[in-house]
Each structure stands twice: as C-alpha cells, then as structure tokens.
C-alpha positions in Angstrom: 96.0 28.2 -6.7 95.2 26.7 -3.3 97.6 24.2 -1.7 96.0 21.3 0.2 97.7 18.3 1.9 97.1 14.5 1.7 98.1 12.9 4.9 99.2 9.5 3.6 97.7 6.7 5.7 100.5 4.2 4.8 102.5 3.1 7.8 100.6 5.9 9.8 98.8 5.7 13.1 95.7 7.6 13.9 97.1 9.5 16.9 100.0 11.0 14.9 97.8 11.6 11.8 95.3 13.5 14.0 98.2 15.6 15.5 99.4 16.4 12.0 95.9 17.5 11.0 95.7 19.9 14.0 99.1 21.4 12.9 97.9 21.8 9.3 94.7 23.5 10.4 96.6 25.8 12.7 99.1 26.7 9.9 96.2 27.7 7.6 95.9 24.7 5.2 92.4 24.8 3.6 91.9 21.1 2.8 93.1 17.8 4.3 92.7 14.5 2.3 93.5 10.8 2.9 93.6 7.8 0.6 91.6 4.6 0.3 93.5 1.3 0.1 93.4 -2.2 1.7 97.0 -3.1 2.0 100.3 -1.4 2.5 101.8 -3.3 -0.4 100.5 -0.9 -3.0 103.3 1.6 -2.1 106.9 0.3 -2.2 108.5 0.1 1.1 105.3 0.4 3.1 103.6 -2.3 5.1 100.2 -1.3 6.5 97.6 1.3 5.8 94.7 2.9 7.8 91.2 2.6 6.5 90.0 5.7 4.8 86.6 6.3 6.3 88.0 5.8 9.8 90.7 8.2 8.9 88.3 10.8 7.8 86.5 10.5 11.1 89.8 11.1 12.9 90.5 14.1 10.8 87.0 15.5 11.5 87.6 15.0 15.2 91.1 16.5 15.2 90.0 19.7 13.4 87.2 22.4 13.5 87.4 24.4 10.3 89.6 22.8 7.6 87.8 20.8 4.8 88.5 17.1 4.8 88.2 14.7 1.9 88.9 11.3 0.4 91.4 11.1 -2.5 90.0 8.7 -3.7 87.4 6.2 -2.6 87.3 2.9 -4.4 83.6 1.9 -5.1 84.3 -1.8 -5.2 85.2 -1.8 -1.5 81.7 -0.7 -0.3 78.0 -1.0 -1.4 77.0 2.5 -2.5 74.2 2.8 0.1 76.7 1.7 2.9 79.1 4.4 1.5 76.3 7.0 1.4 75.5 6.3 5.1 79.1 6.4 6.2 79.8 9.6 4.3 76.7 11.3 5.6 77.7 10.4 9.2 81.1 12.0 8.6 79.5 15.1 7.1 77.5 15.4 10.3 80.6 14.7 12.5 82.6 17.4 10.6 79.7 19.9 10.7 79.6 20.1 6.9 83.3 20.1 5.9 83.4 16.9 3.9 84.6 16.6 0.3 84.1 13.2 -1.4 86.7 12.1 -3.9 85.9 9.0 -5.9 87.7 6.9 -8.4 87.2 3.8 -10.6 89.6 1.6 -8.5 91.9 -1.1 -9.6 93.2 -0.9 -13.1 96.1 -3.4 -12.9 99.4 -3.4 -11.1 99.6 -3.3 -7.3 96.1 -1.5 -7.0 94.6 -4.6 -8.7 96.5 -7.0 -6.6 95.2 -5.6 -3.3 91.7 -6.3 -4.5 92.6 -9.8 -5.6 94.2 -10.4 -2.2 90.9 -9.6 -0.5 88.9 -11.9 -2.9 87.7 -9.0 -5.0 87.7 -8.7 -8.8 89.6 -6.1 -10.8 87.1 -5.7 -13.6 87.9 -4.2 -17.0 87.7 -0.4 -17.3 84.2 -0.2 -18.7 82.8 -2.1 -15.7 84.8 -0.1 -13.3 83.6 3.1 -15.0 80.1 2.0 -14.9 80.4 1.1 -11.2 81.7 4.5 -10.2 79.0 6.3 -12.3 76.2 4.1 -10.6 77.8 4.9 -7.2 77.6 8.6 -7.9 74.0 8.3 -9.1 73.1 6.4 -5.9 74.8 8.9 -3.6 72.8 11.6 -5.3 69.6 9.6 -5.0 70.0 8.6 -1.4 71.2 12.0 -0.3 68.2 13.7 -2.0 66.0 12.0 0.6 64.1 10.0 -2.1 62.4 6.9 -0.9 61.9 5.6 -4.4 63.4 2.5 -6.0 66.4 2.9 -8.2 67.7 0.6 -10.8 71.0 0.4 -12.7 73.1 -2.2 -14.6 75.1 -3.2 -11.5 73.0 -2.1 -8.6 69.3 -1.9 -7.7 67.7 -0.3 -4.7 64.2 -1.2 -3.4 63.7 2.1 -2.0 63.2 2.9 1.7 62.8 5.8 4.1 65.2 6.4 6.9 68.6 7.0 5.2 70.7 9.8 6.6 70.6 12.9 4.4 73.8 15.1 4.8 73.6 18.8 5.2 74.9 20.3 3.1 75.4 17.7 0.4 79.1 17.0 0.2 80.8 18.0 -3.2 81.8 15.0 -5.3 85.2 15.0 -7.1 86.0 12.3 -9.6 89.6 11.2 -10.0 90.9 10.0 -13.4 93.5 9.9 -16.0 91.5 9.8 -19.3 88.9 11.7 -21.2 86.1 9.2 -20.4 86.5 9.8 -16.7 86.8 13.5 -17.2 83.5 13.4 -19.1 81.9 11.5 -16.3 83.2 14.1 -13.8 81.8 17.0 -15.8 78.5 15.4 -16.2 77.9 14.1 -12.6 80.3 15.8 -10.1 81.5 19.2 -8.8 85.2 18.5 -9.5 87.8 16.5 -11.4 91.2 15.4 -10.0 94.2 14.0 -11.9 97.9 13.6 -11.4 99.9 16.9 -11.4 102.5 15.3 -13.7 99.9 14.0 -16.2 101.0 15.1 -19.7 97.3 15.6 -20.7 96.1 17.3 -17.6 95.2 20.5 -19.4 93.1 18.6 -22.0 91.4 16.5 -19.3 90.5 19.7 -17.3 89.2 21.4 -20.4 87.0 18.4 -21.2 85.6 18.2 -17.7 84.8 21.9 -17.5 83.2 21.9 -21.0 81.0 19.0 -20.2 80.0 20.5 -16.8 79.1 23.8 -18.6 77.2 22.0 -21.3 75.2 20.0 -18.8 74.2 23.4 -17.1 74.8 21.9 -13.6 74.4 24.3 -10.6 77.5 25.5 -8.8 81.1 25.9 -9.6 83.4 23.2 -10.9 86.8 22.7 -9.2 89.8 21.1 -10.9 92.6 19.7 -8.7 95.8 17.8 -9.2 97.8 15.7 -6.8 101.6 15.1 -6.4 103.9 13.7 -3.8 105.6 16.6 -2.2 108.7 17.9 -3.9 110.1 21.5 -3.5 109.1 22.4 -7.0 105.5 22.2 -6.1 105.6 25.0 -3.6 107.6 27.3 -5.9 104.9 29.5 -7.7 107.4 30.2 -10.5 108.6 26.7 -11.1 108.0 25.2 -14.5 105.8 22.6 -12.8 103.6 25.1 -11.1 103.4 27.3 -14.3 102.2 24.2 -16.2 99.5 23.6 -13.6 98.4 27.2 -13.8 98.2 27.0 -17.6 96.0 23.8 -17.2 93.6 25.9 -15.1 94.1 23.9 -11.9 92.4 25.4 -8.9 93.9 23.2 -6.2 97.3 21.4 -5.9 97.1 18.6 -3.3 100.5 17.5 -2.0 101.0 14.0 -0.5 102.9 14.1 2.8 104.0 10.7 3.8 104.0 9.3 7.4 105.3 10.3 10.0 103.9 13.5 8.6 106.6 15.9 9.4 105.1 19.0 11.1 107.8 21.3 9.8 107.0 20.2 6.2 103.3 20.8 6.8 104.0 24.3 8.0 106.4 25.0 5.0 103.6 24.0 2.6 101.1 26.2 4.4 103.5 29.2 4.3 103.7 28.8 0.5 100.0 28.8 -0.3 
C-alpha cells in the first residue's frame, strides 16, 4: 500500500506549503495532494484556505518527480471547459505528473454553507452527481482534441478548435461515499477514493472495480482512501491498516495540517 500526503491548504501559505512539498519529495513520498474549498470555515478552528488550482501550480513548481493531485475538485466552482484548460496547463507545468481527483461537492453541512456564502446552490444529490458525471465527460471530450459540439443535461459545448490537450491525459479519480458514486467512478474514471474510516469502504471499492472491469476500460484502476494523520495509519499491522488491506486499497492518503511539520512528513515517508 502506497502512502501519499495531502498538504492541507487551510491556514496555510504558498511558500511554506511549497517547502513542505520539497521535503516530501526528497523523503520519497510518491504523491502530493491538496484540497478544493472556498472558505476556512469548513474546518473547525481554521480561518482561510488557499485556492486548489493555484496550490497545484505551487506544488508543481516546488517539485520535479512526485505526482501531484486534487482531492477533490468541486465541479460547481468552475465551468468544465475552464477546468479542463486549467488542469491541462498544470499538466504541462508539471511535465505530466498531475492526478485529477473530483467529487460531487456540497452535500449539506459546512461544505454546503461555503457554497451558499458565495452565492452558489447546494443542489440535491442527483443534480450534483449529474454535474460531476458531465464534467468528467467534458474533460474526456476536450482532452481528446475533438472540435465537435457536445450536449448534456446541464452543459452544452458549441465545439471549437484550440483548447489545450494535456500529454499524457491525467488520470481521473472520483471521490465518494456511496454505491452510486463508486459506480460512476468505475464507469468513467481510473480510480475511486473514499474515507479510510468508511464502514462500507470494501464494498464501495469492490463495486467500482467490478464496474470498471465490466466496462472493459483500458488501463489499471486504483483505489485510494484518505484520513487525517494518526499514528495507527502508518503502522502496517494496526487494525486500521489491516482493514484497508482487506478492502483492497492501493493508496492511503494522509492529511497533514498546516504548518506542515517536516518531521511528520519524513516519518510518513519512512513508513511507506
């Protein structure tokens, strides 16, 4: 099981986050991730948050080999074509190291409130699921280099040449907590991510893998789980780690809060 790190953007600054990324790469971490939020209020005790795509650009500039990714992008915040252009630009900046994690966004609580505070709508689950599904389809469409029009229930593209095509195409990872999102992941993406402590993690991963296999999609399918760092997660014989292994999790992504302790990053890297 690979151990990756999420460098939390809450109450962080770009200079220190970039320094932490360089430390992680030097220590041998294989993947660095960051989150996508609007306000610091979604995490108790935090005040501000760095924007995700800007953060990915900073991680790309601070490193040379480690993979970088979003965990996870909220499609309601950006039009899919704008998102496709930004991600393709980051893929070029990082020389092909980008991983694109997406989620449905919102869903009640503080995550919904940050949308409302920005004048956005926290739609019901079916609409949020449709939005992320169409966003994935548009990313595939634009990144294929197609100039054709595209039409869905929520978005329509007139079609035009000139959009940036990333090389290679970044893998898409869909985050979720239920069977419906696991199914979408298996059908349209190269990976599925859920909470490490989710009681149904094993079932969700099985569902996503089965759908991916049935769809006969090319390439491998990667299952990942995230958790805020606790010592149990870097102990390979802990009950928590054994449960993830039994769930067929390929990657455990541990959240390190700002100010991103360098010693802790090295400890995680040593345990991988």
